[in-house]
N, C-alpha and C positions, 0 to 999 in steps of 0.2 A: 276383081273379076278375072276369070280365066280367059286366056286367048283361045281362039278356035282350035288351034293345034295342040293345046296343052296336054290332053290325054293321049293324043297320037304320038307325042314326043316320048311319053312314058311307055305306052304300049304300042310299039312301032309296027307290030304285025297286024293289029286290028284295033278298031275303036270299040271299047267295051260298052259304049253308050248307043251304038248304032241302032240296036233293036228298040231301046227305050225312046230314042229320038223319033223313030218312025211311029211308034205307038202314041207318043205325046202329040204328034201332029194330028193323028186321027182323033184322039180324045179332045183336043182343043177345037178341031173343026166341028165335031158333033155337039160339043158342049156350047159353043158359041150360038148355034142354032137353037138349042134348048133354052139358053139364057135369054135370048132375044124374045122368045115367046112367053117367058115367065120371069119378070124382073125380080120377083121375090127370091128366086134361086140364087141371086147374086150373093146373098149373105148366108147361104146354106152351110158353108164351112169357113171359119175364120182361123181355126187352130188345128194343127196336126200333132198328136201325141203318140209316138211310136216307141215300142219297146223291142229292141233288137235281141235282148236277152231277158231271161226270167230270173236270173240270180239276184238275190237280195230284195226281191219284191215281197211285200207282206202277203199278197195274194198271188203266189207264184203259179203261173199257168203251166199245165202239163202238155207242153207242145211236143207232138210226135215228130213234126217236121217243121223247121223254121222256114220263113219265106226266103226266097233267093233275092239277090241284089236287084235283079230286074223287076221282081214283084214289088219290092219296096219302092223302086222308082216309079212304077205304075201308080202306086197309091199316092205318091207325091204329086204326080201329074193330074190325077183325078181330083185331088183335094184342091190343088192350085186352080184348076179349071172352074171349081165351085166357089172360089174367092179366098182361099187360105192365104194368110199373110205371115203367120208365125208357126214354127215347128220346134218341138222339143223331142230329142232322141234320148231315151234312157239306155245306158250301157251299164249292166250290172257287173261285168268283168272288165278287164283292161282293154283299152282301145287297141292295143297291139294285137289282141285276139280277134278283133273285128275291124280289119282295115276297110271293109266295105262302107263303114260309117262315113269315111271321108268322101267317098263317091256320092253318097246320099246328100251330104251337106253341100258339096260343090254343085250338084245338080239342082238342088232346091234354090240355091242362090243365083246361079248363072242362068238357069232356064226360066225361073219364076220370080226371082227377086225376094225370096222369103227371108225373114229374120230366123236365125237358127240358134237353138240352145242345146248344148251337150250336157245332159244330166249325168254326172259322174258319181259312182258309188265309192270311189277311192281317188287318191292323188297320184296314182302311178302313171306318169306320162313319160314315154321314152323320147329320145332326141328326135326320132322319126315322127312321133306324134306332134311334137312342138313344131317341126318343120311343116307338116301337113296343115297344122292349125294356122301357121303364118301365111299359107297360100290361099286361105279363105278370105272373104270380104270381112275384115275385122270390125267394120262399122255395123255389121249385122250378125256378128257372131258372139255368143256368150257361153261361158263355162258356168254350169249350175251345180251346186253341191252343198252339203252341210258345212257349217262353219269350220269344223276341224279340217275338212277337205280343202276348203278355200284357203285356209291359213298357210297350207303347204304350197299353194300355187300363187301366192301374192306376187312373186317375182315376175310372173307373166304380165302383170299390169304395165311394167316398163316397156314391154314389147307391143303394147296397144291392145292386149286381150282383156275383155271385160268379164268380170266375175259377178255372179249373182247368187245370193242365198236362196236355197231351195225350200226352206222351211215355210210352210203355210200354217199359220197359227189359227187357233179356234176363233180369234177375233175376226179372221178373214172369212169365216164360214158363218152363214146366217140361214139356218133352216134349209129347205129344199134348194138345191143348186140348179140354176138354169144354164150354166156354162156348157154342159154336154150338148145342148141344142145346136151349138155352133162349132162342135169339135169332133174330129175323126180320131178315135182312140183305137190303136191296133196292137194286139198281142203278138208275140214272136211267131205264132203259128198262123197268123192272118185273121184270127177271130176279132170281130169288131165289138167293142164294149161302149157303154155310155161314157165312161171315163176311167182313168187309172185307179181311182179310189175303189172301184168294184171289179177290177181286173181279176178274172178267174171265177167270178160269181155268175153262174148261169142265168140267174134271174135278170141280169142286165146285159145279156148277149143280144147284139143287134143283127148279126149276120156273119158272113165269111167274105173277106176281101178277095179271096181267090176266085170265088164263083159268082159274086154279086157286084153290080155296078154301084159305086158309092153314092151317086146322085139319087138313086132309088131308095137306098137305105136312109139317107139323111132327110128325105122328104116324106118318109113314112111316119105319120103322126101316131100310129098305134104302138110304136116301139117305146120301151122304157127310157125316157130322157131324164126325168127328175131323180135326183139322188139326194137323200137326206143325210148329211154328214154330221149334223149337230148331235145325233144320238150316240156317237162313238167318240168319246173324249180321248185325247192323247194319241189319236190315230195319225200316222204319217203318210197315209195313202194319197193325200192331196199334195204332198210335197212335189214341187216342180210343175204343178198344174199350169199349163200354158197361159190361160187367161190371167191368172194371178201373176205369173212371171212377166207377161207383157205389160200389165198394169204397173208393176213394180219398176220395170225398166223405163217405161215412158215417164213415170214420176221422177225417177232419178235423173233422167235427161233434162226434164223441165227444171228441176232444182239446181242443176249445174249450169244451166244456160244463162 
């Protein structure tokens, strides 16, 4: 867990989270009132699946403008206020090109106690990346990737870093998937989708995180939640799906206890 002055020690001139902290307080305050009057909203969101980049995705979104760090933080705040417990961040390029990811991970853990998974498309981790990784709550941090990616990162296990296979097999998929009902999936440009499997498919667009309140989107039963994955064999769009990853991690923890 980060000390209160952690980011102030790094950014001595200003706290980069000051705006997000203020917004988070407002979101939590209003959300508590809403949740108190509607108990069913407590389970509106359990998972966050955000894609900070589009590189390497089978359905690569055509983002004209990607979300700012503060906008990503707002999404995390809104999701956490609705009950989110797990977050997976997809990074299609190297982490060194997206240092904001570390701020998102730290904020998700220290402000909301989320389990955080970093879905990597390659094994290119710099010394700085490893240092940032070590500053997170390693009990709730996971590196997610394909087997060949993880093989190159096995040495991190000695440092306490947990590795998790991203592959979601056809055996894990059984007809229409209900997981999107409890998941906020966000593309780099802020477009909300049912899940990562249909990222970039306009038939499964739920809204825009920039201009809409997440609670309203997640409670709208008219939006397309069900996704039939069984009709697309050998598709890897479900890889690193947060519900599957959470189930896998919980199962591994149980078997090792």
